[in-house]
C-alpha positions in Angstrom: 82.8 107.2 121.4 83.9 103.6 122.3 86.5 102.8 119.7 85.5 100.3 116.9 86.7 96.5 116.5 86.5 93.4 114.0 82.7 93.0 114.2 80.8 89.5 114.5 77.0 89.3 113.7 74.4 86.5 114.4 74.0 84.2 111.2 69.9 84.1 110.3 69.2 80.6 109.0 66.9 80.1 106.1 64.5 76.9 105.3 64.2 75.7 102.0 63.1 73.3 100.0 66.3 72.3 98.7 68.7 72.8 101.6 70.2 70.0 103.8 71.5 70.1 107.6 75.7 70.4 105.7 75.8 74.0 107.5 75.1 72.8 111.1 77.3 70.0 110.5 80.0 70.9 108.8 80.2 74.8 110.3 78.1 74.3 113.8 75.3 76.6 112.6 72.3 76.4 114.8 69.6 75.1 113.4 66.4 72.9 114.6 66.4 69.4 114.1 64.3 68.2 111.6 65.1 71.8 109.7 66.3 71.7 106.1 68.8 75.1 106.0 69.7 76.4 102.4 71.2 79.5 103.7 72.7 81.1 106.9 73.1 85.1 105.7 76.4 86.2 107.4 76.1 89.7 107.2 72.8 91.8 105.5 71.8 95.1 105.8 68.2 93.7 104.2 65.4 95.8 105.8 63.7 94.0 108.1 66.9 91.6 108.5 69.4 93.7 109.4 72.3 91.2 111.5 72.6 91.2 114.7 76.3 92.1 116.7 77.2 89.4 118.4 80.6 90.3 119.9 81.9 93.2 121.5 80.0 96.7 123.2 78.3 96.9 119.9 76.5 93.2 120.8 72.5 93.2 120.6 72.8 96.3 117.8 71.5 96.0 114.3 73.9 96.5 111.6 71.5 99.5 110.5 71.9 100.8 113.6 75.4 100.9 114.3 75.7 102.4 110.1 73.5 105.4 111.8 76.0 105.9 114.3 79.2 105.7 112.8 78.4 105.9 109.6 81.7 106.6 107.0 83.9 105.2 109.8 82.0 101.6 109.6 81.6 101.4 105.8 83.6 104.5 104.3 82.6 107.4 102.9 82.0 106.8 99.4 79.6 103.5 100.3 77.8 105.7 103.0 77.1 108.4 100.7 75.9 106.0 97.7 73.8 103.4 99.7 73.0 105.3 103.3 72.3 102.8 106.1 71.4 100.1 103.8 74.2 97.5 103.7 75.6 97.1 100.5 76.2 93.5 100.4 75.1 90.4 101.4 76.9 87.6 102.2 75.8 83.6 102.5 76.6 80.4 103.1 74.4 77.9 100.5 73.7 74.0 101.0 72.1 72.8 97.7 70.9 69.3 99.1 68.9 69.5 95.7 69.7 72.0 93.1 68.1 75.3 93.1 65.2 76.3 90.6 66.8 78.2 87.4 66.5 82.0 87.8 67.4 85.4 86.9 68.1 88.8 88.4 66.7 91.9 87.1 69.9 95.0 87.3 69.6 98.0 89.0 67.3 100.0 86.4 64.7 97.5 86.1 64.8 96.0 89.5 64.4 99.8 91.0 61.3 100.1 88.1 59.8 97.5 89.3 60.6 96.6 93.4 62.3 100.2 94.5 65.1 98.0 95.3 68.6 97.0 93.9 69.2 94.7 91.2 71.3 91.5 91.8 75.2 91.1 90.9 76.5 88.2 92.8 79.7 85.4 92.6 79.7 81.9 94.4 83.0 80.3 95.8 82.7 76.3 96.1 83.2 75.1 99.8 82.3 71.4 98.5 81.0 69.6 96.1 79.4 65.9 95.6 81.6 64.0 92.7 79.3 64.5 89.6 77.6 68.5 90.9 77.2 70.7 88.9 76.2 74.7 88.2 74.0 75.8 86.1 75.4 79.7 84.2 74.8 81.3 81.6 73.4 80.2 77.6 75.4 77.5 76.1 74.8 79.7 72.9 73.5 83.3 72.4 69.6 82.8 72.1 66.6 84.6 71.7 63.5 84.9 73.5 61.4 83.1 71.6 64.0 79.6 71.8 64.2 80.7 75.1 60.5 80.4 75.5 60.2 76.8 73.5 62.4 75.6 75.4 60.9 76.2 78.7 57.3 75.2 77.1 58.9 71.7 76.1 60.5 71.8 79.9 64.2 71.2 78.3 65.7 74.6 79.8 68.6 72.5 81.1 70.0 71.5 78.1 70.0 75.3 76.6 71.8 76.2 79.6 75.6 75.1 80.3 76.5 72.8 83.3 79.7 72.9 84.4 81.4 70.1 86.5 82.7 71.8 90.0 85.2 71.3 92.6 85.9 73.2 95.8 87.9 76.4 95.0 85.9 77.1 91.7 84.6 80.8 91.6 81.4 81.8 89.4 81.0 85.2 88.4 77.1 85.9 88.1 76.7 89.8 86.6 72.5 90.7 86.7 70.6 89.1 83.4 72.3 85.8 83.8 70.3 82.3 84.1 71.7 80.0 86.3 71.0 77.7 89.6 73.3 76.0 92.0 73.5 72.0 91.6 72.3 69.1 93.9 75.4 68.5 96.2 77.3 72.1 96.4 78.2 74.0 99.4 79.2 77.5 98.8 79.6 81.2 99.8 77.7 83.8 98.2 78.5 87.2 97.6 76.0 89.6 96.1 74.4 93.0 96.2 72.1 93.6 98.8 68.9 92.7 97.3 66.5 89.7 97.5 64.7 90.4 93.8 64.8 86.6 92.5 62.5 85.8 89.2 62.2 82.4 89.5 62.2 80.8 85.5 62.2 76.6 86.6 62.2 74.2 89.1 62.6 71.0 88.0 58.6 70.4 88.0 59.0 70.1 92.1 56.5 70.3 94.6 56.5 71.3 97.9 55.0 68.9 100.9 51.5 70.0 100.3 51.7 69.1 97.0 52.0 72.4 95.3 54.5 73.4 92.7 56.2 77.0 93.5 55.4 80.1 91.8 57.5 80.8 88.6 57.9 84.5 87.0 58.4 84.3 83.4 56.9 87.0 82.2 58.5 89.3 84.7 62.0 86.9 83.8 61.6 88.3 80.5 62.5 91.6 80.1 65.4 90.3 82.7 67.1 87.9 80.8 70.2 89.0 79.0 70.5 86.5 76.3 73.5 87.5 74.8 75.3 86.0 77.9 76.6 82.5 76.9 79.6 82.8 79.2 80.0 80.4 81.9 81.3 83.0 84.3 84.3 80.1 85.8 87.0 81.4 87.5 89.2 78.5 87.8 93.1 79.2 89.1 95.5 77.4 92.2 96.4 80.0 94.5 99.9 80.5 95.9 100.3 80.4 99.2 100.9 84.1 100.7 99.9 85.4 97.9 96.2 87.2 97.2 94.7 85.7 94.6 91.7 88.3 92.3 88.3 86.4 92.0 85.9 89.1 91.2 86.2 92.9 90.2 83.0 94.8 89.5 81.1 98.0 90.9 79.6 96.2 93.6 82.4 94.5 95.3 86.2 93.1 94.9 86.7 89.9 96.2 90.5 88.0 96.9 91.5 84.5 97.8 94.0 84.8 100.6 95.6 81.8 101.4 98.3 82.4 104.4 100.6 79.9 106.7 102.4 82.9 108.3 101.6 86.1 109.7 100.2 89.0 107.2 99.7 92.6 107.7 97.0 94.3 105.5 97.1 97.8 104.8 93.7 99.2 104.3 94.6 103.1 104.8 93.9 104.0 101.5 90.8 101.9 101.1 87.2 104.1 101.5 85.6 101.1 102.0 84.7 98.5 105.3 86.8 94.7 104.8 84.7 91.2 105.3 86.7 88.5 105.8 85.1 84.9 105.2 87.1 81.9 106.8 86.7 78.9 104.7 89.3 77.2 106.0 91.0 76.1 109.4 91.6 79.4 111.5 92.3 82.6 111.5 93.5 85.6 114.2 92.4 88.9 113.0 93.8 91.9 114.6 92.7 95.2 114.2 92.2 98.3 117.0 94.3 96.5 119.4 91.3 93.9 119.4 91.4 90.3 118.2 88.7 87.8 116.5 89.3 84.4 116.0 87.3 83.3 112.7 87.2 79.7 111.7 86.1 78.0 108.7 81.9 78.8 108.1 82.7 82.3 110.2 82.5 85.8 108.8 83.9 89.5 110.3 83.3 92.7 109.3 86.3 95.0 109.4 85.4 98.6 109.6 86.2 101.0 107.2 88.6 103.3 109.5 91.3 100.5 110.2 94.2 101.5 108.1 95.6 98.2 109.2 94.9 94.4 109.5 96.9 91.7 111.1 96.4 88.2 110.1 97.6 85.1 112.3 96.5 82.0 110.7 96.5 78.8 112.6 98.4 75.8 110.3 97.2 77.0 106.6 94.1 78.9 106.9 92.3 80.5 103.5 89.9 83.3 103.8 87.8 85.5 101.2 88.7 89.4 101.2 86.0 91.6 100.2 85.5 95.1 100.1 83.4 97.8 97.7 86.4 99.4 95.3 
């Protein structure tokens, strides 16, 4: 069997009513002219949406197919036991030219009971934001179903939810059950459980090109919302160069920010998980198994779990997110 290597995938671009052109203009994502692209799915194991390898001898195979072949060597023995061939994380870039709907995601138990799917805990790392951009996360105070429904009926739900002014470098941790929305003028990367179960609560009375409002999931959302979540989930810390900064650590993913201007050797010999690197600034050369991949801003690479060490060689000062299953 051939030796594994740093694996890149073909991005899957998804249109959205709130999307724009920034993912094409800023990162070179190949969108069709005139399309409003909201998301670029960088790595996904979603059924029917499995990422396709873009480099090396595995080129053209799906993530699901190579997981079937390499199993724990690719994703880690523990993760393979838990998730099988369904890759446990979904990595995205998001361009919110307009604000997204206010929404909530169910936890694992409710998502399984209703949809035979995983729940959705996620985090965001802001790449860019216009001057007055905000992100909506969590209630301003612990609330009740009755108070929430009163505001929803009066179309004043925004007044009940934290609106945090944001800038590049801010991060947000969003557990299942937290109401949330990305405001207009924000570009970010999203790390989440492999799930596409979203309950849309309020869409700002927006209508689509055919004059229709999008479907809301008012009743489904009621059981999913954690009315006690009154935190913003904001993580705002200044990273030191050449010193990793932990952003999030939960049972679903660990994420650190790495800002480097000298080569760094990462030791993963005791880590029973794949590692994902998301480049957010400049360029870094990623070396493992005797192979080197160039990773520029807006690109993502998967390091197989069998890699004991990875060398990161920055071009200038590079910033990357490091993600793995704890």
